[in-house]
N, C-alpha and C positions, 0 to 999 in steps of 0.2 A: 505493499500499500504506500502510495506516495506522501511525502510530508504534507502538501497541500490538501490531500484527501484526509489524512488523520487530522490535521487541525480543523478543518470543517466539521469533521465528526465529532470532535472534542467540543467544540463551539455548539453545535445543534444539542448535544447531550446535556450542556451546561444549561442552554436555554430552557430546555425542558424540565431539566430538574428545579431550577431557581426562578423561573418566569412565573410560574403560578404564585410563590409566595410573595413576589413583588406585586404583583396585580391585586392580590388578595389584603395587603397590609393596607391598614386605616390610614391614611395621610396625617390625621389629628391625633393619632394615638403617641401618648408619651412624649408630648413636644412642649416643653416648659419654655416660658419666653421671659424677657426682660429679666436676666439673669445678672447677678453683680457678684464678686468675690472681694474677700478684704483677708488679710492676714496681718499678725504682730509677731515677729521672730523674738522680740524682747517679753512679750506677753505670752508666746508659745501657743498661738491659737490661729486657726484658719475657719472661715465661713463661706457659704455661699447662700444666696436668697434669690428666688425667682418669682417674680410678681404676677405673672400672666400664663395663659396657656393651660395646658393640661398635664396630668402625668406626675412623676416625681423626679426628684434631681438629688445630688450628693455632691460634696466638696471633694476635690482631688488635688493634693498637693505634692509636688516632685521636689524634694530637696537633695543638696549635694553635700555628702560627707567630706571632711578635708583628706581623708585618707584615700587614695584611689584603690587601695585592697577592699575597702569596705563598700563600695558602690554606692548608687543612689538608692535614696529614702523614699517609698511611696506610702503616704498616708491618705486614708479614705475616711471620710465622715458618713453619717448615717443616711440612707435613703430616706427622703421626707417630701411629702405633698408640695405641690407648688402654693406659695403663700407662707410655708414654714421656713425657718432657717436650718442647714445642715451645718453643724459645728463639731469641730476636731481639735485636740490638741497636736502640736508639732513639735519637732525637736527645735533646737536653738541654732541649728546650721542654715546655710543659706538657702532660700527659696528659688528654684530654677523655673517653676511654672505653677499656676494654680489656674483651676477651671471648674466649672460646674458640669457635672457629668449627667446624662440622662441614665435613668435606672428604672427597674421593675417596680 
């Protein structure tokens, strides 16, 4: 079987496998909006708050340990409904990124 035919077959199989899931997914399901994030390294806390939309969200913080052996530190807050604040404790190390994740 030629490489083009294999690629076409794989693409067709993927479309059949994942197409129905994409078509059946509700566009408004679990879509928090108006999300803001805050953190304080000195206070050792982080939070996210989503003010509109539907579903749930959680704060996710990536911190960098000064030792390259230790690697990154991932801190995840609780999954809460829109209108509530996801709050978590963090370490005293520098924050590389913070975001509000959509969650179940």
